[in-house]
VMD Tcl script that draws the C-alpha trace (Angstrom):
set ca {
  {0.00 0.00 0.00}
  {1.28 3.46 -0.88}
  {0.83 5.72 2.14}
  {2.15 8.90 0.49}
  {-1.26 10.36 -0.31}
  {-3.20 13.56 0.18}
  {-4.87 13.91 3.63}
  {-8.34 13.88 2.06}
  {-7.86 10.30 0.99}
  {-7.41 9.07 4.56}
  {-10.99 8.40 5.60}
  {-11.85 6.75 2.28}
  {-9.23 4.07 2.85}
  {-9.98 3.48 6.53}
  {-12.30 0.50 6.23}
  {-10.13 -1.25 3.66}
  {-7.09 -0.92 5.88}
  {-8.96 -2.24 8.90}
  {-10.17 -5.24 6.95}
  {-6.60 -5.95 5.89}
  {-5.68 -5.98 9.58}
  {-2.05 -5.08 8.95}
  {-1.89 -2.33 11.55}
  {-4.75 -3.30 13.86}
  {-2.45 -3.81 16.86}
  {-1.01 -0.28 16.57}
  {-2.34 2.99 17.99}
  {-1.21 6.55 17.35}
  {-1.11 8.94 20.31}
  {-1.47 12.58 19.23}
  {-0.29 14.51 22.26}
  {-1.19 18.07 23.29}
  {-1.66 19.59 19.83}
  {-3.79 22.30 21.41}
  {-3.94 26.04 20.83}
  {-2.35 27.00 24.16}
  {0.69 24.84 23.33}
  {0.96 25.47 19.60}
  {-0.06 29.04 18.79}
  {2.43 31.88 19.33}
  {1.48 33.86 22.41}
  {-0.20 30.91 24.04}
  {0.45 30.60 27.78}
  {2.14 27.20 27.32}
  {3.65 27.90 23.91}
  {6.16 25.32 22.63}
  {8.43 27.20 20.23}
  {8.80 24.28 17.82}
  {5.16 23.25 17.90}
  {3.66 25.26 15.07}
  {6.27 24.05 12.58}
  {5.24 20.40 12.99}
  {1.49 20.90 12.46}
  {1.65 19.84 8.77}
  {3.65 16.73 9.68}
  {1.19 15.77 12.42}
  {-1.72 16.29 10.02}
  {-0.07 13.99 7.51}
  {0.87 11.39 10.12}
  {-2.75 11.24 11.31}
  {-3.92 10.87 7.72}
  {-1.55 7.96 7.15}
  {-2.67 6.35 10.42}
  {-6.30 6.57 9.35}
  {-5.50 5.13 5.94}
  {-3.76 2.19 7.56}
  {-6.58 1.58 10.03}
  {-4.44 2.55 13.03}
  {-6.43 3.62 16.08}
  {-5.96 7.37 16.60}
  {-6.15 8.59 20.19}
  {-6.18 12.32 20.87}
  {-4.41 12.96 24.17}
  {-5.11 16.43 25.56}
  {-4.68 18.45 28.71}
  {-7.86 19.91 30.17}
  {-7.90 21.55 33.57}
  {-10.29 22.85 36.13}
  {-10.57 26.66 35.74}
  {-9.24 27.12 39.28}
  {-6.24 24.85 38.77}
  {-7.33 22.35 41.40}
  {-6.22 19.40 39.26}
  {-2.95 20.84 37.96}
  {0.58 20.25 39.26}
  {1.52 22.36 42.26}
  {4.25 24.21 40.38}
  {1.71 25.45 37.80}
  {-1.13 26.48 40.08}
  {0.00 30.10 40.07}
  {-1.05 30.24 36.39}
  {-4.72 29.84 37.36}
  {-6.65 32.77 38.78}
  {-10.17 34.18 38.55}
  {-11.39 31.08 36.76}
  {-8.84 31.32 33.95}
  {-5.72 29.38 33.07}
  {-3.96 27.31 30.38}
  {-5.95 24.59 28.58}
  {-8.91 25.30 30.82}
  {-11.74 22.86 30.20}
  {-14.09 24.28 27.55}
  {-11.74 27.11 26.53}
  {-10.45 27.93 23.05}
  {-6.95 27.33 24.35}
  {-7.82 23.70 25.07}
  {-9.09 23.13 21.51}
  {-7.01 21.25 19.00}
  {-5.11 23.51 16.63}
  {-6.69 24.19 13.22}
  {-6.16 21.34 10.79}
  {-6.45 18.61 13.38}
  {-9.99 17.34 13.86}
  {-10.98 13.91 15.18}
  {-13.27 11.87 12.98}
  {-16.06 9.60 14.11}
  {-14.78 6.64 16.07}
  {-11.56 8.25 17.27}
  {-10.97 8.58 20.99}
  {-10.17 11.64 23.10}
  {-8.27 11.03 26.33}
  {-7.90 13.79 28.92}
  {-4.83 13.87 31.16}
  {-3.78 16.27 33.91}
  {-0.11 15.33 34.12}
  {2.77 14.86 31.69}
  {2.30 11.14 30.99}
  {-0.82 10.04 29.15}
  {-0.74 6.92 31.33}
  {-0.60 8.66 34.71}
  {-3.93 8.39 36.56}
  {-5.85 7.71 33.33}
  {-7.47 4.63 31.79}
  {-5.21 4.70 28.70}
  {-3.54 1.37 29.39}
  {-6.83 -0.45 29.90}
  {-8.27 1.21 26.79}
  {-5.33 0.13 24.66}
  {-5.38 -3.41 26.01}
  {-9.12 -3.70 25.36}
  {-8.45 -2.70 21.74}
  {-5.73 -5.33 21.41}
  {-3.04 -2.68 20.97}
  {0.56 -3.84 21.31}
  {2.55 -1.08 19.64}
  {2.41 2.72 19.74}
  {3.31 5.60 17.46}
  {3.65 9.01 19.13}
  {3.42 12.51 17.66}
  {2.89 15.95 19.21}
  {4.50 18.14 21.89}
  {6.59 18.51 23.77}
  {9.51 16.10 23.65}
  {11.05 16.50 27.15}
  {7.76 16.48 29.03}
  {4.60 14.80 27.79}
  {6.20 12.89 24.91}
  {9.08 11.54 26.97}
  {7.08 10.59 30.06}
  {4.37 8.91 28.01}
  {6.97 6.97 26.05}
  {8.91 5.87 29.13}
  {5.66 4.63 30.68}
  {4.74 2.84 27.45}
  {8.08 1.02 27.47}
  {7.63 0.12 31.15}
  {4.20 -1.30 30.31}
  {5.76 -3.50 27.59}
  {4.31 -1.88 24.50}
  {6.57 -2.86 21.62}
  {7.59 -1.33 19.39}
  {7.15 2.24 20.59}
  {7.90 4.75 17.86}
  {8.31 8.52 18.08}
  {8.14 10.26 14.71}
  {11.10 12.56 15.06}
  {9.89 15.37 12.79}
  {6.27 15.18 13.97}
  {7.30 15.92 17.57}
  {8.89 19.09 18.91}
  {10.33 20.95 21.88}
  {11.33 24.51 22.70}
  {14.43 24.16 20.54}
  {16.27 21.58 18.45}
  {18.93 20.91 21.09}
  {16.37 19.91 23.72}
  {14.46 17.88 21.15}
  {17.54 15.98 19.99}
  {18.76 15.23 23.51}
  {15.43 13.74 24.50}
  {15.12 11.76 21.28}
  {18.53 10.24 22.08}
  {17.40 9.33 25.59}
  {14.37 7.54 24.16}
  {16.52 5.73 21.61}
  {18.62 4.47 24.52}
  {15.62 2.58 25.93}
  {14.80 0.92 22.61}
  {12.36 3.44 21.14}
  {12.24 3.72 17.37}
  {12.60 7.28 16.02}
  {11.80 7.31 12.30}
  {11.26 10.41 10.24}
  {7.75 10.88 8.91}
  {8.91 9.81 5.45}
  {10.48 6.64 6.84}
  {7.38 5.81 8.85}
  {5.09 6.43 5.88}
  {7.22 4.11 3.77}
  {7.24 1.27 6.28}
  {5.48 -1.93 5.27}
  {4.86 -3.12 8.83}
}
mol new
graphics top color blue
foreach p $ca { graphics top sphere $p radius 0.5 }
foreach p [lrange $ca 0 end-1] q [lrange $ca 1 end] { graphics top cylinder $p $q radius 0.2 }
display resetview
């Protein structure tokens, strides 16, 4: 199957890919691609985030075409910061704060929209596995391997990936140019740390060209 296609073709090929079953034990985690993280001026802005939006859009399209389960992992917080880490509680006042539940800042950035059947998972800490039902959800779907895209590499990407490895998902892949950090040095250092625990780090082109 040729996975180098226009994003609009993704949904059309979804059922065929699922019937083929080639990727039905793989899930893609799209992490924190929300306005407050991605858009310049956002309170949690990740400097490298906006540049990877086209790559994340394409990665999601390829995942859909292959029949990979797409899970949208997002931060959503109480407007008074009662469920946020202690070191960030000062950012919440008068019922306002980053990625506040129901706010525009918590919305996915333009170009990324879940389709019917895809799952949204809300987390309140760096790891998508911490104090969530992600592991039980993945196991119930028969998922054994993970592909990770999004922001940002040293925090939510890294902690989610380390937990995934600890929970024996294999392989775990981080698409190196569909993830980002504040700068390339931080991104590269954390990619290397994840490589050291057996994580695969293909480019988007390499991942799109993979047969299995």
